[in-house]
TIMI-2910 file (N, C-alpha, C, CB; in pm, 1 decimal, decimal comma, always signed):
<rs>
+----------+----------+----------+----------+----------+----------+----------+----------+----------+----------+----------+----------+------+
!      n_x !      n_y !      n_z !     ca_x !     ca_y !     ca_z !      c_x !      c_y !      c_z !     cb_x !     cb_y !     cb_z ! resn !
+----------+----------+----------+----------+----------+----------+----------+----------+----------+----------+----------+----------+------+
!   -958,7 !  -3320,0 !  -5309,7 !   -878,5 !  -3426,0 !  -5254,7 !   -929,2 !  -3622,3 !  -5256,4 !   -869,6 !  -3364,6 !  -5099,5 !  Unk !
!  -1028,0 !  -3631,4 !  -5274,7 !  -1073,6 !  -3749,2 !  -5249,9 !   -939,7 !  -3863,8 !  -5291,5 !  -1217,0 !  -3762,3 !  -5335,7 !  Unk !
!   -822,4 !  -3813,1 !  -5410,5 !   -790,7 !  -3977,7 !  -5465,2 !   -657,4 !  -3981,4 !  -5314,1 !   -698,6 !  -3998,9 !  -5705,1 !  Unk !
!   -699,9 !  -3911,6 !  -5194,8 !   -579,7 !  -3915,8 !  -5129,2 !   -679,8 !  -4037,4 !  -5048,2 !   -501,8 !  -3757,4 !  -5048,1 !  Unk !
!   -576,3 !  -4136,4 !  -4912,8 !   -658,1 !  -4240,4 !  -4867,1 !   -666,9 !  -4167,6 !  -4697,9 !   -577,9 !  -4417,1 !  -4892,6 !  Unk !
!   -761,4 !  -4192,2 !  -4685,6 !   -818,4 !  -4218,4 !  -4504,3 !   -668,8 !  -4193,5 !  -4445,2 !   -896,3 !  -4424,3 !  -4447,7 !  Unk !
!   -599,8 !  -4165,3 !  -4342,1 !   -480,2 !  -4159,8 !  -4248,8 !   -384,9 !  -4193,3 !  -4346,3 !   -478,9 !  -4258,3 !  -4116,8 !  Unk !
!   -354,8 !  -4098,5 !  -4488,9 !   -267,4 !  -4117,8 !  -4552,6 !    -87,6 !  -4011,0 !  -4500,6 !   -348,8 !  -4093,3 !  -4691,3 !  Unk !
!   -154,0 !  -3907,7 !  -4409,4 !    -43,1 !  -3801,4 !  -4455,3 !    +22,5 !  -3832,5 !  -4272,8 !   -120,3 !  -3588,5 !  -4519,3 !  Unk !
!   +126,3 !  -3833,8 !  -4213,8 !    +99,0 !  -3778,2 !  -4071,8 !    +50,6 !  -3656,1 !  -4052,8 !   +204,7 !  -3775,6 !  -3997,6 !  Unk !
!   +123,8 !  -3600,8 !  -4136,6 !   +179,3 !  -3431,5 !  -4083,7 !    +98,0 !  -3355,8 !  -4207,8 !   +400,6 !  -3391,3 !  -4091,2 !  Unk !
!    +27,6 !  -3273,8 !  -4171,7 !    -59,2 !  -3181,1 !  -4258,4 !     +7,3 !  -3005,6 !  -4215,6 !   -256,2 !  -3211,3 !  -4206,0 !  Unk !
!    +47,1 !  -2946,1 !  -4349,3 !   +132,3 !  -2813,1 !  -4214,1 !    +18,5 !  -2682,6 !  -4361,3 !   +459,2 !  -2791,6 !  -4210,8 !  Unk !
!    -47,3 !  -2603,3 !  -4286,9 !   -111,1 !  -2486,1 !  -4376,2 !    -64,1 !  -2395,4 !  -4316,2 !   -260,9 !  -2466,3 !  -4393,5 !  Unk !
!    -12,7 !  -2297,7 !  -4429,3 !    +75,0 !  -2188,3 !  -4396,5 !     +2,7 !  -2082,3 !  -4520,4 !   +263,3 !  -2232,8 !  -4411,1 !  Unk !
!   -137,2 !  -2082,9 !  -4344,2 !   -241,6 !  -1935,3 !  -4460,4 !   -327,0 !  -1972,6 !  -4574,1 !   -131,8 !  -1820,0 !  -4561,0 !  Unk !
!   -360,3 !  -2130,6 !  -4590,4 !   -490,6 !  -2175,0 !  -4671,7 !   -578,8 !  -2103,8 !  -4570,8 !   -524,5 !  -2357,0 !  -4695,4 !  Unk !
!   -601,2 !  -2163,9 !  -4468,5 !   -738,1 !  -2129,9 !  -4382,9 !   -761,4 !  -1980,3 !  -4367,5 !   -731,7 !  -2192,2 !  -4227,9 !  Unk !
!   -653,4 !  -1880,2 !  -4360,5 !   -702,1 !  -1765,6 !  -4431,6 !   -684,2 !  -1726,0 !  -4541,5 !   -682,5 !  -1683,3 !  -4389,4 !  Unk !
!   -678,8 !  -1816,4 !  -4646,5 !   -731,2 !  -1742,8 !  -4787,0 !   -867,1 !  -1812,3 !  -4780,0 !   -633,5 !  -1776,9 !  -4950,2 !  Unk !
!   -887,0 !  -1922,5 !  -4746,5 !  -1030,8 !  -1906,1 !  -4752,9 !  -1131,1 !  -1866,0 !  -4614,7 !  -1073,0 !  -2038,1 !  -4807,3 !  Unk !
!  -1097,9 !  -1839,2 !  -4598,6 !  -1230,1 !  -1785,9 !  -4504,4 !  -1188,8 !  -1650,1 !  -4526,9 !  -1245,9 !  -1834,4 !  -4321,4 !  Unk !
!  -1196,5 !  -1564,5 !  -4622,6 !  -1124,6 !  -1492,8 !  -4691,4 !  -1258,2 !  -1448,1 !  -4787,5 !   -989,2 !  -1570,1 !  -4753,2 !  Unk !
!  -1323,6 !  -1584,1 !  -4791,0 !  -1421,9 !  -1615,2 !  -4976,2 !  -1524,8 !  -1573,1 !  -4920,9 !  -1457,5 !  -1798,3 !  -5068,6 !  Unk !
!  -1615,3 !  -1617,1 !  -5037,4 !  -1740,1 !  -1701,8 !  -5025,9 !  -1790,0 !  -1784,8 !  -4935,2 !  -1744,9 !  -1767,7 !  -5104,1 !  Unk !
!  -1896,6 !  -1785,9 !  -4856,9 !  -1872,9 !  -1917,6 !  -4789,0 !  -1829,6 !  -1958,5 !  -4720,6 !  -1846,5 !  -1977,9 !  -4815,0 !  Unk !
!  -1733,2 !  -1876,3 !  -4661,7 !  -1599,4 !  -1928,1 !  -4627,5 !  -1633,9 !  -1969,1 !  -4450,6 !  -1459,6 !  -1790,5 !  -4661,2 !  Unk !
!  -1728,4 !  -1976,8 !  -4424,5 !  -1690,5 !  -2136,9 !  -4282,8 !  -1723,3 !  -2180,6 !  -4318,4 !  -1720,5 !  -2184,9 !  -4142,7 !  Unk !
!  -1823,9 !  -2249,7 !  -4365,9 !  -1888,2 !  -2366,6 !  -4457,2 !  -1701,3 !  -2429,5 !  -4489,9 !  -2014,7 !  -2287,4 !  -4642,3 !  Unk !
!  -1717,2 !  -2401,2 !  -4575,1 !  -1554,2 !  -2436,2 !  -4693,6 !  -1430,9 !  -2425,6 !  -4584,0 !  -1513,3 !  -2272,6 !  -4855,5 !  Unk !
!  -1450,5 !  -2327,5 !  -4494,7 !  -1301,0 !  -2377,6 !  -4376,0 !  -1340,5 !  -2506,8 !  -4291,9 !  -1259,5 !  -2235,7 !  -4229,9 !  Unk !
!  -1464,0 !  -2528,9 !  -4274,1 !  -1511,1 !  -2679,2 !  -4192,5 !  -1459,1 !  -2776,7 !  -4291,9 !  -1699,4 !  -2709,3 !  -4164,8 !  Unk !
!  -1497,6 !  -2786,9 !  -4407,7 !  -1477,0 !  -2915,5 !  -4528,4 !  -1352,2 !  -2881,7 !  -4496,1 !  -1532,4 !  -2915,1 !  -4712,0 !  Unk !
!  -1263,5 !  -2764,2 !  -4529,7 !  -1136,9 !  -2801,4 !  -4568,1 !  -1059,3 !  -2923,8 !  -4390,9 !  -1040,9 !  -2608,3 !  -4612,3 !  Unk !
!  -1141,7 !  -2856,4 !  -4289,8 !  -1059,4 !  -2919,7 !  -4182,3 !  -1098,5 !  -3030,4 !  -4170,2 !  -1056,4 !  -2865,5 !  -4060,3 !  Unk !
!  -1238,4 !  -3117,3 !  -4125,9 !  -1277,6 !  -3204,0 !  -4213,9 !  -1234,2 !  -3300,7 !  -4230,0 !  -1281,8 !  -3175,0 !  -4299,0 !  Unk !
!  -1149,6 !  -3248,6 !  -4436,2 !  -1082,6 !  -3335,3 !  -4505,4 !   -926,7 !  -3374,3 !  -4413,0 !  -1066,5 !  -3264,5 !  -4658,2 !  Unk !
!   -872,5 !  -3223,0 !  -4391,4 !   -735,1 !  -3240,1 !  -4300,9 !   -715,7 !  -3382,8 !  -4157,0 !   -728,5 !  -3067,7 !  -4214,9 !  Unk !
!   -822,6 !  -3389,1 !  -4103,2 !   -933,0 !  -3512,3 !  -4032,7 !   -866,9 !  -3595,7 !  -4092,3 !  -1108,5 !  -3526,0 !  -4061,6 !  Unk !
!   -914,4 !  -3607,0 !  -4210,9 !   -948,1 !  -3749,7 !  -4228,2 !   -819,8 !  -3831,9 !  -4315,7 !  -1101,1 !  -3756,3 !  -4313,5 !  Unk !
!   -771,1 !  -3765,4 !  -4340,5 !   -631,0 !  -3760,8 !  -4426,9 !   -521,7 !  -3822,4 !  -4313,9 !   -582,6 !  -3577,6 !  -4484,0 !  Unk !
!   -540,5 !  -3735,2 !  -4173,1 !   -433,2 !  -3704,2 !  -4074,8 !   -470,9 !  -3928,3 !  -3975,9 !   -498,2 !  -3481,9 !  -3939,0 !  Unk !
!   -387,1 !  -3960,6 !  -3913,6 !   -419,8 !  -4050,3 !  -3821,5 !   -435,7 !  -4038,8 !  -3728,1 !   -374,8 !  -4116,7 !  -3809,2 !  Unk !
!   -487,0 !  -4140,0 !  -3574,8 !   -528,9 !  -4047,3 !  -3466,3 !   -449,6 !  -3958,2 !  -3424,7 !   -561,7 !  -4103,0 !  -3362,7 !  Unk !
!   -350,6 !  -4001,1 !  -3464,9 !   -198,4 !  -3964,6 !  -3400,4 !    -91,3 !  -3826,9 !  -3459,9 !   -105,3 !  -4111,4 !  -3431,0 !  Unk !
!   -207,6 !  -3835,4 !  -3591,6 !   -134,3 !  -3723,0 !  -3648,3 !   -126,7 !  -3568,9 !  -3603,7 !   -177,0 !  -3720,9 !  -3765,4 !  Unk !
!    -58,6 !  -3462,9 !  -3709,4 !    -33,3 !  -3385,6 !  -3594,1 !    -12,1 !  -3280,1 !  -3740,3 !   +106,3 !  -3434,6 !  -3455,7 !  Unk !
!   -152,7 !  -3121,0 !  -3719,3 !   -218,6 !  -3042,8 !  -3788,4 !   -118,3 !  -2928,1 !  -3754,8 !   -371,8 !  -3032,9 !  -3756,2 !  Unk !
!    -47,5 !  -2879,0 !  -3824,6 !    -10,0 !  -2700,4 !  -3791,1 !    -14,2 !  -2647,3 !  -3872,4 !   +108,6 !  -2644,6 !  -3744,0 !  Unk !
!    -84,0 !  -2534,7 !  -3799,5 !   -204,9 !  -2416,5 !  -3871,8 !    -92,8 !  -2261,6 !  -3853,8 !   -411,8 !  -2398,5 !  -3736,2 !  Unk !
!    -52,7 !  -2235,0 !  -3910,2 !    +91,3 !  -2084,2 !  -3972,3 !    -64,7 !  -1982,4 !  -3942,6 !   +194,4 !  -2085,1 !  -4246,2 !  Unk !
!   -137,9 !  -1927,4 !  -3872,9 !   -192,7 !  -1779,6 !  -3959,1 !   -211,3 !  -1699,9 !  -3908,3 !   -297,6 !  -1764,4 !  -4026,3 !  Unk !
!   -251,9 !  -1559,8 !  -3964,8 !   -238,2 !  -1394,0 !  -3922,9 !   -396,2 !  -1391,6 !  -3864,9 !   -200,4 !  -1257,8 !  -4083,2 !  Unk !
!   -474,9 !  -1488,2 !  -3872,1 !   -557,8 !  -1483,6 !  -3781,9 !   -520,9 !  -1463,3 !  -3615,2 !   -618,6 !  -1591,9 !  -3810,1 !  Unk !
!   -653,3 !  -1391,2 !  -3542,9 !   -648,5 !  -1385,8 !  -3393,5 !   -731,1 !  -1562,3 !  -3319,9 !   -757,1 !  -1213,2 !  -3346,1 !  Unk !
!   -691,7 !  -1594,0 !  -3254,1 !   -707,0 !  -1702,7 !  -3192,9 !   -850,1 !  -1687,6 !  -3196,3 !   -635,1 !  -1721,4 !  -3064,3 !  Unk !
!   -921,9 !  -1588,2 !  -3121,8 !  -1118,8 !  -1521,5 !  -3116,3 !  -1149,5 !  -1570,8 !  -3242,3 !  -1166,6 !  -1311,5 !  -3113,6 !  Unk !
!  -1114,6 !  -1576,5 !  -3323,8 !  -1186,0 !  -1576,8 !  -3484,3 !  -1135,7 !  -1733,2 !  -3540,8 !  -1107,5 !  -1421,9 !  -3610,1 !  Unk !
!  -1023,4 !  -1776,4 !  -3504,5 !   -981,6 !  -1908,0 !  -3556,8 !   -973,6 !  -2005,8 !  -3471,8 !   -867,1 !  -1906,8 !  -3614,8 !  Unk !
!  -1022,7 !  -1994,6 !  -3299,0 !  -1017,4 !  -2100,0 !  -3214,7 !  -1129,7 !  -2260,4 !  -3237,9 !  -1046,7 !  -2018,6 !  -3080,4 !  Unk !
!  -1245,3 !  -2203,3 !  -3328,0 !  -1346,0 !  -2241,6 !  -3293,8 !  -1320,4 !  -2337,4 !  -3434,8 !  -1467,6 !  -2134,0 !  -3260,1 !  Unk !
!  -1249,3 !  -2332,4 !  -3508,9 !  -1205,0 !  -2462,7 !  -3612,4 !  -1190,3 !  -2553,2 !  -3551,4 !  -1087,0 !  -2463,1 !  -3692,0 !  Unk !
!  -1125,4 !  -2513,3 !  -3490,7 !  -1038,9 !  -2600,5 !  -3396,3 !  -1091,8 !  -2678,9 !  -3268,8 !   -939,4 !  -2514,2 !  -3345,1 !  Unk !
!  -1148,7 !  -2623,6 !  -3217,4 !  -1222,0 !  -2708,5 !  -3144,2 !  -1345,2 !  -2782,7 !  -3198,5 !  -1255,4 !  -2640,9 !  -3044,0 !  Unk !
!  -1441,9 !  -2719,6 !  -3286,6 !  -1484,4 !  -2837,1 !  -3349,8 !  -1444,0 !  -2935,1 !  -3440,9 !  -1556,7 !  -2813,6 !  -3388,4 !  Unk !
!  -1305,3 !  -2902,6 !  -3474,4 !  -1258,4 !  -3004,6 !  -3555,3 !  -1198,2 !  -3093,3 !  -3433,7 !  -1150,3 !  -2953,0 !  -3678,7 !  Unk !
!  -1098,6 !  -3078,8 !  -3334,4 !  -1120,6 !  -3191,7 !  -3196,5 !  -1189,8 !  -3260,2 !  -3170,3 !  -1133,4 !  -3166,6 !  -3095,6 !  Unk !
!  -1286,5 !  -3252,1 !  -3171,1 !  -1450,5 !  -3319,6 !  -3099,1 !  -1464,3 !  -3403,3 !  -3236,1 !  -1625,3 !  -3176,0 !  -3058,6 !  Unk !
!  -1365,3 !  -3446,7 !  -3338,2 !  -1412,3 !  -3504,7 !  -3484,6 !  -1270,7 !  -3618,3 !  -3449,5 !  -1406,8 !  -3365,1 !  -3665,8 !  Unk !
!  -1211,3 !  -3535,9 !  -3430,4 !  -1028,2 !  -3633,5 !  -3384,7 !  -1086,8 !  -3680,9 !  -3289,3 !   -851,0 !  -3545,9 !  -3326,4 !  Unk !
!  -1124,9 !  -3640,2 !  -3139,0 !  -1148,7 !  -3714,4 !  -3017,8 !  -1216,2 !  -3898,4 !  -3089,3 !  -1286,7 !  -3599,5 !  -2906,7 !  Unk !
!  -1352,4 !  -3839,4 !  -3162,1 !  -1431,6 !  -3937,2 !  -3144,0 !  -1335,1 !  -4056,7 !  -3264,2 !  -1609,8 !  -3882,9 !  -3179,0 !  Unk !
!  -1246,7 !  -3968,3 !  -3322,4 !  -1216,6 !  -4069,6 !  -3406,1 !  -1122,7 !  -4189,2 !  -3396,9 !  -1186,5 !  -4015,0 !  -3493,0 !  Unk !
!  -1016,4 !  -4129,2 !  -3253,8 !   -968,2 !  -4171,2 !  -3202,2 !  -1005,8 !  -4285,4 !  -3129,7 !   -937,1 !  -4101,7 !  -3170,8 !  Unk !
!  -1116,4 !  -4292,8 !  -3089,6 !  -1210,9 !  -4310,1 !  -2950,6 !  -1245,7 !  -4458,7 !  -3065,2 !  -1377,7 !  -4148,2 !  -2888,0 !  Unk !
!  -1271,2 !  -4459,6 !  -3200,9 !  -1294,4 !  -4588,5 !  -3277,6 !  -1173,9 !  -4618,0 !  -3336,2 !  -1403,6 !  -4584,0 !  -3383,8 !  Unk !
!  -1120,0 !  -4582,6 !  -3317,4 !  -1006,2 !  -4682,4 !  -3387,3 !   -953,1 !  -4796,3 !  -3258,1 !   -848,9 !  -4570,1 !  -3452,1 !  Unk !
!   -904,8 !  -4676,7 !  -3157,6 !   -886,2 !  -4786,3 !  -3071,1 !  -1007,2 !  -4902,1 !  -3006,6 !   -827,3 !  -4718,0 !  -2967,1 !  Unk !
!  -1137,1 !  -4867,0 !  -3075,9 !  -1224,7 !  -4949,0 !  -2970,7 !  -1237,4 !  -5139,2 !  -3163,2 !  -1476,1 !  -4786,6 !  -2898,0 !  Unk !
!  -1217,4 !  -5036,9 !  -3249,6 !  -1173,2 !  -5159,2 !  -3326,9 !   -988,9 !  -5229,8 !  -3316,7 !  -1208,6 !  -5104,8 !  -3489,5 !  Unk !
!   -973,6 !  -5183,9 !  -3249,1 !   -794,3 !  -5251,6 !  -3204,4 !   -833,7 !  -5364,5 !  -3094,1 !   -657,0 !  -5103,6 !  -3105,1 !  Unk !
+----------+----------+----------+----------+----------+----------+----------+----------+----------+----------+----------+----------+------+
</rs>
């Protein structure tokens, strides 16, 4: 997805993509890469909407880890201003 610029989208909607990735080989590293790319594409106040069939126990770690990246991104953008 490198053809998209950083912070190019205000909203990303995922309806089953995370679920599909988590069913394949190397699922956890691939899901983490997906989440990093999503947050690369979102501005600091962007929104990621995930519609998943998975339960909270098996999905929450992806959101917690990426939230830490989001907080750092927000902090850095705030420092630049």
